[in-house]
TORRO-431222 format. One record per residue: x, y, z of N, C-alpha, C, CB in turn. Coordinates in steps of 0.001 Angstrom, whole numbers. Glycine has a CB too. Example, Ala and Ser with C-alpha at 12.3 -4.5 7.8 and 13.67 -1.06 7.14 Angstrom:
REM residues 2
+---------+---------+---------+---------+---------+---------+---------+---------+---------+---------+---------+---------+
:    n_c1 :    n_c2 :    n_c3 :   ca_c1 :   ca_c2 :   ca_c3 :    c_c1 :    c_c2 :    c_c3 :   cb_c1 :   cb_c2 :   cb_c3 :
+---------+---------+---------+---------+---------+---------+---------+---------+---------+---------+---------+---------+
:   13190 :   -5690 :    7800 :   12300 :   -4500 :    7800 :   13200 :   -3300 :    7800 :   11308 :   -4473 :    9046 :
:   12850 :   -2250 :    7080 :   13670 :   -1060 :    7140 :   12900 :      30 :    7870 :   14084 :    -598 :    5725 :
+---------+---------+---------+---------+---------+---------+---------+---------+---------+---------+---------+---------+
END
This chain:
REM residues 164
+---------+---------+---------+---------+---------+---------+---------+---------+---------+---------+---------+---------+
:    n_c1 :    n_c2 :    n_c3 :   ca_c1 :   ca_c2 :   ca_c3 :    c_c1 :    c_c2 :    c_c3 :   cb_c1 :   cb_c2 :   cb_c3 :
+---------+---------+---------+---------+---------+---------+---------+---------+---------+---------+---------+---------+
:  -26471 :   51084 :     121 :  -26266 :   50864 :     727 :  -26365 :   51327 :    2758 :  -25672 :   50766 :     -69 :
:  -27429 :   51200 :    2855 :  -27041 :   51956 :    4224 :  -27050 :   51110 :    5263 :  -27950 :   53085 :    4628 :
:  -25661 :   51479 :    6151 :  -25361 :   51141 :    7686 :  -25980 :   51226 :    8874 :  -24546 :   51664 :    8023 :
:  -27342 :   50690 :    8842 :  -28207 :   51272 :    9706 :  -28588 :   50170 :   11665 :  -29711 :   51401 :    8454 :
:  -28289 :   50515 :   12250 :  -28775 :   49561 :   13308 :  -30267 :   48852 :   13283 :  -28696 :   50330 :   14550 :
:  -30567 :   47472 :   13345 :  -31972 :   47353 :   12876 :  -32259 :   46246 :   14248 :  -32217 :   46683 :   10981 :
:  -33076 :   46468 :   15197 :  -33361 :   45887 :   16205 :  -34433 :   44776 :   15696 :  -33768 :   46872 :   17231 :
:  -33836 :   43118 :   16061 :  -34294 :   42369 :   15728 :  -35678 :   41978 :   16514 :  -33388 :   41677 :   15613 :
:  -36939 :   41314 :   16536 :  -37725 :   40993 :   17111 :  -37404 :   40318 :   18150 :  -38376 :   40591 :   16507 :
:  -38009 :   40344 :   19562 :  -37462 :   39181 :   20490 :  -38712 :   37535 :   20212 :  -37553 :   39997 :   22539 :
:  -37727 :   37094 :   20140 :  -38507 :   35507 :   20089 :  -38685 :   34607 :   21185 :  -37815 :   34589 :   19222 :
:  -39453 :   34071 :   21680 :  -39132 :   32771 :   22503 :  -38902 :   31978 :   21722 :  -40047 :   32206 :   23367 :
:  -37819 :   30947 :   21471 :  -37610 :   30295 :   20710 :  -38124 :   28691 :   20963 :  -36406 :   30596 :   20532 :
:  -38237 :   28463 :   22056 :  -38930 :   27093 :   22638 :  -40482 :   27305 :   21986 :  -38932 :   26990 :   24645 :
:  -41321 :   28508 :   22154 :  -43115 :   27959 :   22410 :  -42764 :   29105 :   20528 :  -44753 :   28942 :   24659 :
:  -42182 :   29609 :   19781 :  -42673 :   30032 :   18487 :  -41555 :   29460 :   17006 :  -42760 :   31850 :   18665 :
:  -42289 :   28912 :   16493 :  -41080 :   28270 :   15260 :  -41149 :   29420 :   14918 :  -41311 :   26993 :   13960 :
:  -39698 :   29616 :   13314 :  -39547 :   30189 :   12622 :  -40329 :   29746 :   11627 :  -38528 :   30351 :   12545 :
:  -41000 :   30491 :   10769 :  -41556 :   30274 :    9810 :  -40872 :   30245 :    7817 :  -42476 :   31194 :   10248 :
:  -41376 :   29097 :    7554 :  -40333 :   28469 :    6376 :  -40377 :   29397 :    5655 :  -40619 :   27141 :    5548 :
:  -40910 :   30639 :    4995 :  -40730 :   31755 :    4212 :  -39779 :   32711 :    4937 :  -42050 :   32382 :    3893 :
:  -39390 :   32976 :    5629 :  -38031 :   33526 :    6110 :  -36916 :   33048 :    5950 :  -37946 :   33658 :    7205 :
:  -36512 :   31565 :    5958 :  -35146 :   30894 :    5628 :  -35172 :   29874 :    4967 :  -34418 :   30533 :    6621 :
:  -34488 :   29207 :    3905 :  -34526 :   27833 :    3437 :  -33644 :   27360 :    3943 :  -34490 :   27537 :    2180 :
:  -33691 :   25902 :    3895 :  -32880 :   25096 :    4434 :  -31311 :   25169 :    3617 :  -33627 :   23721 :    4412 :
:  -31336 :   25545 :    2239 :  -29958 :   26040 :    1746 :  -29506 :   26815 :    1973 :  -29709 :   26215 :     851 :
:  -28343 :   26964 :    2565 :  -27571 :   28584 :    2915 :  -26857 :   29180 :    1607 :  -26163 :   28449 :    4226 :
:  -26997 :   28368 :     259 :  -26465 :   28998 :    -757 :  -27657 :   30282 :   -1119 :  -26147 :   27844 :   -1974 :
:  -28806 :   29440 :   -1020 :  -29996 :   30282 :   -1819 :  -29876 :   31286 :    -417 :  -31894 :   29301 :   -2276 :
:  -29918 :   31165 :     622 :  -30084 :   32777 :    1898 :  -28924 :   33207 :    1214 :  -29843 :   32663 :    4124 :
:  -27983 :   32965 :    1166 :  -26348 :   33874 :     907 :  -26968 :   34709 :    -286 :  -24577 :   32709 :     282 :
:  -27627 :   34115 :   -1275 :  -28009 :   34315 :   -2821 :  -29060 :   35157 :   -2635 :  -28437 :   32985 :   -3735 :
:  -30197 :   35322 :   -1772 :  -31005 :   36294 :   -1719 :  -30979 :   37599 :   -2367 :  -31072 :   36445 :    -711 :
:  -31438 :   38371 :   -2649 :  -31500 :   39831 :   -2805 :  -31980 :   40830 :   -1670 :  -32331 :   40036 :   -3880 :
:  -31149 :   41658 :   -1003 :  -32092 :   41453 :     124 :  -32983 :   42884 :    -309 :  -31259 :   41385 :    1892 :
:  -34159 :   42844 :     718 :  -35195 :   43926 :      92 :  -35018 :   45383 :    1356 :  -37207 :   43055 :      44 :
:  -35186 :   44962 :    2227 :  -34990 :   46354 :    3257 :  -33785 :   45332 :    4362 :  -37040 :   47101 :    4339 :
:  -33389 :   46104 :    5038 :  -32306 :   45662 :    6058 :  -33459 :   44821 :    7209 :  -31271 :   47278 :    6842 :
:  -34306 :   44818 :    7348 :  -35168 :   43585 :    8199 :  -35411 :   42585 :    7230 :  -36717 :   44033 :    8878 :
:  -35501 :   42103 :    6539 :  -35748 :   41292 :    5196 :  -34317 :   40595 :    5349 :  -36046 :   42305 :    3574 :
:  -33607 :   41201 :    5144 :  -32034 :   40897 :    4978 :  -31550 :   39907 :    6347 :  -31064 :   42562 :    4964 :
:  -31794 :   40673 :    7402 :  -31478 :   39798 :    8509 :  -32056 :   38690 :    8843 :  -31529 :   40335 :    9456 :
:  -33474 :   38290 :    8237 :  -34484 :   37535 :    8064 :  -33806 :   36111 :    7280 :  -35625 :   38406 :    7254 :
:  -33209 :   36163 :    6045 :  -32462 :   35100 :    5196 :  -31743 :   34089 :    5720 :  -31601 :   35628 :    4424 :
:  -30938 :   34967 :    6894 :  -30186 :   33202 :    7706 :  -30656 :   33266 :    8829 :  -28321 :   32880 :    8015 :
:  -30598 :   31863 :    8209 :  -32121 :   31333 :    9696 :  -30551 :   31539 :   11023 :  -33247 :   28382 :    9521 :
:  -30002 :   31021 :   11074 :  -28823 :   31543 :   11929 :  -28636 :   32203 :   12923 :  -28228 :   32073 :   11479 :
:  -28651 :   33676 :   11528 :  -28442 :   34900 :   12074 :  -29594 :   35201 :   12742 :  -28081 :   35881 :   11165 :
:  -30710 :   34950 :   12294 :  -32180 :   35073 :   12591 :  -32364 :   34247 :   14070 :  -33166 :   34356 :   11239 :
:  -31561 :   33133 :   14467 :  -31948 :   32392 :   15490 :  -31169 :   32978 :   16479 :  -31811 :   30966 :   15332 :
:  -30192 :   33276 :   16436 :  -29223 :   33970 :   17205 :  -29830 :   35432 :   17429 :  -27779 :   33972 :   16449 :
:  -30177 :   35979 :   16452 :  -30668 :   37591 :   16994 :  -31618 :   37338 :   17782 :  -31253 :   38719 :   15912 :
:  -32762 :   36260 :   17644 :  -34027 :   36222 :   18129 :  -34136 :   35915 :   19586 :  -34741 :   35323 :   17393 :
:  -33073 :   34187 :   19725 :  -33200 :   34230 :   21030 :  -32240 :   34994 :   21734 :  -33227 :   33058 :   21472 :
:  -30921 :   35291 :   21177 :  -30333 :   36479 :   22200 :  -30589 :   37598 :   22262 :  -29234 :   36722 :   22187 :
:  -31659 :   38365 :   21868 :  -31781 :   39742 :   21370 :  -30660 :   40777 :   20720 :  -32237 :   40336 :   22412 :
:  -29785 :   40145 :   20278 :  -28770 :   41244 :   19396 :  -29415 :   42360 :   18983 :  -28153 :   40689 :   18044 :
:  -28331 :   42959 :   18567 :  -28722 :   43956 :   17903 :  -27589 :   44045 :   16666 :  -28873 :   45194 :   18873 :
:  -27850 :   44027 :   15695 :  -27537 :   43954 :   14271 :  -27073 :   44634 :   13458 :  -28209 :   43783 :   13758 :
:  -26374 :   45237 :   12932 :  -26200 :   46302 :   11614 :  -26657 :   45408 :   10458 :  -24448 :   46922 :   11298 :
:  -26833 :   46211 :    8932 :  -27624 :   45548 :    8041 :  -25998 :   44872 :    7460 :  -28826 :   46649 :    6911 :
:  -24945 :   45665 :    7903 :  -23726 :   45517 :    7203 :  -23579 :   43714 :    7654 :  -22339 :   46789 :    7830 :
:  -23554 :   43873 :    9415 :  -23255 :   42634 :    9806 :  -23513 :   41553 :    9516 :  -23402 :   42522 :   10560 :
:  -24728 :   41578 :    9122 :  -25658 :   40603 :    8350 :  -25076 :   39947 :    7551 :  -26659 :   41099 :    7657 :
:  -25037 :   40943 :    6447 :  -24630 :   40861 :    4728 :  -23301 :   39925 :    4840 :  -24174 :   42677 :    3849 :
:  -22314 :   40293 :    5474 :  -21043 :   39902 :    5826 :  -21306 :   38232 :    6541 :  -20357 :   41168 :    6937 :
:  -22190 :   38228 :    7825 :  -22431 :   37245 :    8191 :  -22951 :   35643 :    6688 :  -23490 :   37874 :    9285 :
:  -23864 :   36540 :    6066 :  -24158 :   35611 :    5116 :  -23023 :   35302 :    3928 :  -25411 :   36081 :    4551 :
:  -22685 :   36289 :    3660 :  -21139 :   36212 :    2658 :  -20191 :   35151 :    3155 :  -20132 :   37741 :    2733 :
:  -20062 :   35602 :    4483 :  -19167 :   33765 :    5309 :  -20052 :   32845 :    5725 :  -18180 :   33862 :    6980 :
:  -21254 :   32709 :    5206 :  -21908 :   31365 :    5547 :  -21535 :   30870 :    3638 :  -24075 :   31523 :    6291 :
:  -22144 :   31587 :    3116 :  -21784 :   31735 :    1528 :  -19957 :   30965 :    1035 :  -21813 :   33822 :    1212 :
:  -19564 :   31920 :    1757 :  -17979 :   31105 :    1288 :  -17201 :   29848 :    2124 :  -16758 :   32306 :    1361 :
:  -18273 :   29345 :    3190 :  -17884 :   28574 :    3476 :  -18584 :   27401 :    2958 :  -17712 :   28769 :    4499 :
:  -20007 :   27620 :    2892 :  -20691 :   26405 :    2125 :  -19648 :   26216 :     545 :  -22679 :   26912 :    1729 :
:  -19505 :   27417 :    -129 :  -18459 :   27096 :   -1224 :  -17439 :   26341 :    -751 :  -17847 :   28261 :   -1833 :
:  -16821 :   26852 :      25 :  -15072 :   26273 :      83 :  -15283 :   24447 :     474 :  -13895 :   27337 :    1836 :
:  -16304 :   24454 :    1289 :  -17020 :   22811 :    1274 :  -16785 :   22178 :     -29 :  -18795 :   22766 :    1481 :
:  -17642 :   22599 :    -799 :  -18377 :   22083 :   -2407 :  -16919 :   21970 :   -2720 :  -19570 :   23351 :   -3639 :
:  -15955 :   22967 :   -2649 :  -14778 :   22460 :   -3116 :  -13865 :   21223 :   -2933 :  -14212 :   23213 :   -2901 :
:  -14121 :   21367 :   -1678 :  -13150 :   20376 :    -811 :  -13698 :   18687 :    -985 :  -13255 :   20904 :    1047 :
:  -15232 :   19022 :   -1651 :  -16015 :   17809 :   -1508 :  -15868 :   17632 :   -3189 :  -17742 :   17969 :    -702 :
:  -16054 :   18202 :   -4396 :  -15260 :   18170 :   -5463 :  -14178 :   17558 :   -5904 :  -15022 :   18953 :   -5568 :
:  -13091 :   18284 :   -5346 :  -11652 :   17449 :   -5141 :  -11911 :   16052 :   -4256 :  -10430 :   18503 :   -4206 :
:  -12363 :   15830 :   -3467 :  -12558 :   14516 :   -3189 :  -13331 :   13516 :   -4395 :  -13337 :   14573 :   -1901 :
:  -13993 :   13920 :   -4373 :  -14474 :   13134 :   -5912 :  -13840 :   13104 :   -6601 :  -15378 :   13466 :   -6712 :
:  -13089 :   14122 :   -7034 :  -12186 :   13564 :   -8064 :  -11173 :   12458 :   -7639 :  -11420 :   14676 :   -8626 :
:  -10135 :   12670 :   -6484 :   -9252 :   11946 :   -6180 :   -9877 :   10287 :   -6062 :   -8658 :   12604 :   -4953 :
:  -11456 :   10542 :   -5723 :  -11957 :    8933 :   -5728 :  -12120 :    8762 :   -7063 :  -13405 :    8500 :   -4905 :
:  -12376 :    9194 :   -7791 :  -12982 :    9126 :   -9350 :  -10982 :    8182 :   -9671 :  -13563 :   11527 :  -10474 :
:  -10316 :    9141 :   -9263 :   -9035 :    8813 :   -9801 :   -8396 :    7527 :   -9209 :   -8137 :    9964 :   -9588 :
:   -8532 :    6979 :   -8037 :   -8750 :    6020 :   -7792 :   -9223 :    5017 :   -8322 :   -9057 :    6153 :   -7229 :
:  -10904 :    5300 :   -8185 :  -11224 :    4297 :   -9559 :  -10665 :    3911 :  -10852 :  -12154 :    4623 :  -10039 :
:  -10154 :    5051 :  -11221 :   -9813 :    4248 :  -12554 :   -8664 :    3650 :  -12780 :   -9882 :    4961 :  -13607 :
:   -7888 :    4088 :  -11474 :   -6245 :    3199 :  -11246 :   -6672 :    1605 :  -10762 :   -5043 :    4076 :   -9631 :
:   -7714 :    1302 :   -9890 :   -8443 :     -61 :   -9517 :   -8781 :    -348 :  -10766 :   -9729 :     -75 :   -8482 :
:   -9343 :     211 :  -11859 :   -9974 :    -386 :  -12732 :   -9025 :    -979 :  -14051 :  -11002 :     562 :  -13063 :
:   -8046 :      80 :  -13934 :   -6693 :      66 :  -14483 :   -5867 :   -1792 :  -14113 :   -5773 :    1619 :  -13537 :
:   -5461 :   -1608 :  -12833 :   -4882 :   -2383 :  -11980 :   -6056 :   -3570 :  -12392 :   -4695 :   -1737 :  -10342 :
:   -7203 :   -4007 :  -12510 :   -7856 :   -5264 :  -12427 :   -7738 :   -5541 :  -13905 :   -9388 :   -5271 :  -11772 :
:   -7800 :   -4392 :  -14938 :   -7747 :   -5481 :  -16390 :   -6333 :   -5519 :  -16857 :   -8745 :   -4899 :  -17858 :
:   -5012 :   -4993 :  -15838 :   -3844 :   -5328 :  -16100 :   -4142 :   -7158 :  -15404 :   -2603 :   -4101 :  -15320 :
:   -4318 :   -7486 :  -14131 :   -4632 :   -8367 :  -13593 :   -4888 :   -9239 :  -14217 :   -5267 :   -8202 :  -12978 :
:   -5938 :   -9064 :  -15306 :   -6838 :   -9556 :  -15861 :   -5872 :  -10235 :  -17093 :   -8007 :   -8510 :  -16143 :
:   -4997 :   -9289 :  -17897 :   -4404 :   -9722 :  -19011 :   -3947 :  -10650 :  -18652 :   -3621 :   -9045 :  -19632 :
:   -2812 :   -9858 :  -17229 :   -1700 :  -11383 :  -16867 :   -2455 :  -12453 :  -16847 :    -869 :  -11499 :  -15307 :
:   -3518 :  -12901 :  -16088 :   -4530 :  -14286 :  -15938 :   -4591 :  -14901 :  -17326 :   -6246 :  -13916 :  -15416 :
:   -4960 :  -14207 :  -18317 :   -5010 :  -14628 :  -19606 :   -3775 :  -15144 :  -19981 :   -5410 :  -13650 :  -20454 :
:   -2975 :  -14265 :  -20192 :   -1379 :  -14569 :  -20452 :    -804 :  -15904 :  -19825 :    -470 :  -13349 :  -19800 :
:    -889 :  -15801 :  -18410 :    -453 :  -17628 :  -17413 :   -1437 :  -18445 :  -18092 :    -870 :  -17826 :  -15223 :
:   -2408 :  -18276 :  -18302 :   -3402 :  -19636 :  -18782 :   -3187 :  -20073 :  -20043 :   -4962 :  -19382 :  -18797 :
:   -2694 :  -19181 :  -21028 :   -2177 :  -19388 :  -22093 :    -684 :  -19873 :  -22579 :   -2449 :  -18464 :  -22469 :
:     441 :  -19528 :  -21192 :    1956 :  -20166 :  -20925 :    1389 :  -21113 :  -20422 :    3164 :  -19485 :  -19998 :
:     499 :  -21196 :  -19507 :     342 :  -22997 :  -19245 :    -193 :  -24062 :  -20006 :    -419 :  -23293 :  -18221 :
:   -1529 :  -23251 :  -20766 :   -1112 :  -24237 :  -22027 :    -476 :  -25019 :  -22874 :   -1132 :  -24113 :  -22460 :
:     913 :  -23787 :  -23212 :    1686 :  -24078 :  -23802 :    2472 :  -25164 :  -23185 :    2177 :  -23109 :  -24115 :
:    2773 :  -24595 :  -22018 :    3407 :  -25854 :  -20855 :    3241 :  -26989 :  -20947 :    3020 :  -25877 :  -19605 :
:    1882 :  -27253 :  -21099 :    1586 :  -28540 :  -21231 :    1591 :  -29196 :  -22338 :     637 :  -28724 :  -20825 :
:    1226 :  -28531 :  -23413 :    1665 :  -28902 :  -25260 :    3083 :  -29114 :  -24754 :    1485 :  -27343 :  -26835 :
:    3574 :  -28548 :  -24256 :    5496 :  -29106 :  -24509 :    6067 :  -29998 :  -23786 :    6645 :  -28048 :  -24230 :
:    4884 :  -29962 :  -22351 :    5460 :  -31507 :  -21527 :    4765 :  -32450 :  -22554 :    4787 :  -31886 :  -19562 :
:    3446 :  -32366 :  -22982 :    2942 :  -33700 :  -23635 :    4431 :  -34122 :  -24877 :    1047 :  -33298 :  -24615 :
:    5041 :  -32944 :  -25714 :    5598 :  -33345 :  -26647 :    6621 :  -34158 :  -26496 :    5839 :  -32529 :  -27233 :
:    7723 :  -34027 :  -25350 :    8543 :  -34355 :  -24167 :    8230 :  -35618 :  -24086 :    8323 :  -33603 :  -22874 :
:    7199 :  -35711 :  -23148 :    6728 :  -37121 :  -22656 :    6503 :  -38220 :  -24113 :    5070 :  -36863 :  -21707 :
:    5988 :  -38146 :  -25494 :    5831 :  -38499 :  -26514 :    7331 :  -38374 :  -26962 :    4765 :  -37835 :  -27147 :
:    8160 :  -37420 :  -26940 :    9566 :  -37344 :  -27187 :   10326 :  -38803 :  -26283 :   10122 :  -35663 :  -26586 :
:   10132 :  -38724 :  -25195 :   10715 :  -39965 :  -24797 :   10322 :  -41058 :  -24495 :   11222 :  -39885 :  -24078 :
:    9270 :  -41269 :  -24850 :    9096 :  -42778 :  -25058 :    8981 :  -42795 :  -26884 :    7457 :  -43455 :  -24089 :
:    9273 :  -42534 :  -27712 :    9690 :  -42783 :  -28782 :   10960 :  -42723 :  -28585 :    9231 :  -42117 :  -29696 :
:   11989 :  -42061 :  -27968 :   13281 :  -42756 :  -28124 :   13416 :  -44224 :  -26752 :   14632 :  -41310 :  -27905 :
:   12525 :  -44632 :  -25979 :   12285 :  -45609 :  -25309 :   12250 :  -46527 :  -26344 :   11221 :  -45509 :  -24477 :
:   11535 :  -45985 :  -27412 :   11109 :  -47279 :  -28484 :   12504 :  -47777 :  -29622 :    9565 :  -46591 :  -29653 :
:   12853 :  -46873 :  -29411 :   13959 :  -46646 :  -30470 :   15335 :  -46885 :  -29652 :   13883 :  -45013 :  -31178 :
:   15409 :  -47366 :  -28945 :   16329 :  -47536 :  -27417 :   16404 :  -49490 :  -27474 :   15065 :  -46675 :  -25479 :
:   14855 :  -49448 :  -27781 :   14382 :  -51156 :  -27696 :   14678 :  -51505 :  -28799 :   12839 :  -51648 :  -27444 :
:   14164 :  -50731 :  -29664 :   14605 :  -51341 :  -31090 :   16004 :  -51869 :  -31425 :   14419 :  -50326 :  -32082 :
:   16789 :  -50643 :  -30904 :   17806 :  -50915 :  -31314 :   18472 :  -52199 :  -30300 :   18492 :  -49614 :  -31440 :
:   18334 :  -52432 :  -29105 :   18169 :  -53327 :  -28388 :   18284 :  -54454 :  -29219 :   17110 :  -53194 :  -27699 :
:   16886 :  -54831 :  -29639 :   16939 :  -56386 :  -30095 :   17580 :  -56373 :  -31371 :   15462 :  -57145 :  -30246 :
:   17804 :  -55547 :  -32121 :   18581 :  -55537 :  -33669 :   20050 :  -56290 :  -32965 :   18904 :  -53481 :  -34580 :
:   20809 :  -55781 :  -31621 :   22040 :  -55699 :  -31525 :   22072 :  -57290 :  -30382 :   22578 :  -53974 :  -30946 :
:   20607 :  -57775 :  -29972 :   20604 :  -58978 :  -29619 :   20544 :  -59938 :  -30694 :   19684 :  -59128 :  -28796 :
:   19929 :  -59722 :  -32136 :   19705 :  -60284 :  -33143 :   21222 :  -60413 :  -33631 :   18675 :  -59579 :  -33965 :
:   21898 :  -59026 :  -33737 :   23342 :  -58883 :  -34557 :   23890 :  -60252 :  -33640 :   24445 :  -57027 :  -34321 :
:   23995 :  -59804 :  -32394 :   25121 :  -61009 :  -31431 :   24818 :  -62273 :  -31609 :   25091 :  -60957 :  -29747 :
:   23560 :  -62733 :  -31801 :   23159 :  -63918 :  -32021 :   23583 :  -64682 :  -33306 :   21913 :  -63824 :  -31924 :
:   23325 :  -63682 :  -34456 :   24061 :  -63617 :  -35929 :   25395 :  -63904 :  -35884 :   24003 :  -62260 :  -36615 :
:   26300 :  -63265 :  -34857 :   27874 :  -63279 :  -34714 :   28117 :  -65237 :  -34181 :   28478 :  -61760 :  -33126 :
:   27518 :  -65275 :  -33174 :   27613 :  -66360 :  -32786 :   27477 :  -67787 :  -33550 :   26934 :  -66216 :  -31988 :
:   26161 :  -67363 :  -34266 :   26058 :  -68313 :  -35057 :   26974 :  -68691 :  -36186 :   25054 :  -68159 :  -35425 :
:   27882 :  -67440 :  -36788 :   28508 :  -67138 :  -37762 :   29665 :  -67938 :  -37235 :   28600 :  -65684 :  -38104 :
:   30053 :  -67875 :  -35477 :   31521 :  -67714 :  -35012 :   31323 :  -69743 :  -35055 :   31916 :  -66508 :  -33006 :
:   29830 :  -69907 :  -34644 :   29780 :  -71636 :  -34603 :   29992 :  -72177 :  -36072 :   28144 :  -72286 :  -34016 :
:   29519 :  -71453 :  -36708 :   29651 :  -71809 :  -38096 :   31303 :  -72227 :  -38751 :   29034 :  -70500 :  -38840 :
:   31745 :  -70892 :  -38436 :   33238 :  -70907 :  -38604 :   34028 :  -72079 :  -37791 :   33781 :  -69497 :  -38127 :
:   33784 :  -72350 :  -36751 :   33944 :  -73829 :  -35870 :   34456 :  -74703 :  -36383 :   32869 :  -74507 :  -35453 :
:   32874 :  -74800 :  -37062 :   32570 :  -75937 :  -37530 :   33586 :  -76246 :  -39033 :   30935 :  -75872 :  -37711 :
:   33405 :  -75296 :  -39669 :   34332 :  -75417 :  -41064 :   35798 :  -75834 :  -40613 :   34437 :  -73826 :  -41977 :
:   36340 :  -74967 :  -39387 :   37563 :  -75395 :  -39099 :   37686 :  -76982 :  -38899 :   37974 :  -74658 :  -37943 :
:   37206 :  -77191 :  -37636 :   37204 :  -78736 :  -37824 :   36823 :  -79777 :  -39056 :   36414 :  -79090 :  -36924 :
:   35948 :  -79349 :  -39353 :   35892 :  -79729 :  -40987 :   37377 :  -79891 :  -41549 :   35087 :  -78425 :  -41944 :
:   38288 :  -78783 :  -41862 :   39007 :  -78590 :  -42787 :   39847 :  -79420 :  -42411 :   39367 :  -77422 :  -43073 :
:   40650 :  -79751 :  -41009 :   41548 :  -80093 :  -40077 :   40682 :  -81488 :  -40128 :   41758 :  -79090 :  -38618 :
+---------+---------+---------+---------+---------+---------+---------+---------+---------+---------+---------+---------+
END
């Protein structure tokens, strides 16, 4: 690698377009291209070419390589950040799915508990009804017993009177 100065051609940016063969829209591909000559290498980075063409800079081949390496490093750092954000979002999505599953399980258990409580309530209502029926029957029996006592007292009173 020789460190020689390369003079970039002067270009009127307003009237002349950069040819698509001299650069791509992908900075990573631009940074990874094999440099042929120093002039070709200067043309691999669209930003470098536009700066050099528009402002008439004189740039060394080493500076162009450093610039391309910096662009590649920035793109790689951005990919790393994007990957970390994607992983964080995936973790959040998994946690939300787990919470959704937990909530659905809790709803199912709650529904089962509600059904069991309804069955228990019906059992209590039936038990109270049965108790009321038993109490009514007992009351009727007590009335019958009381009526029998009265009748027996009346019979005893009649026998006492007859014996006297």
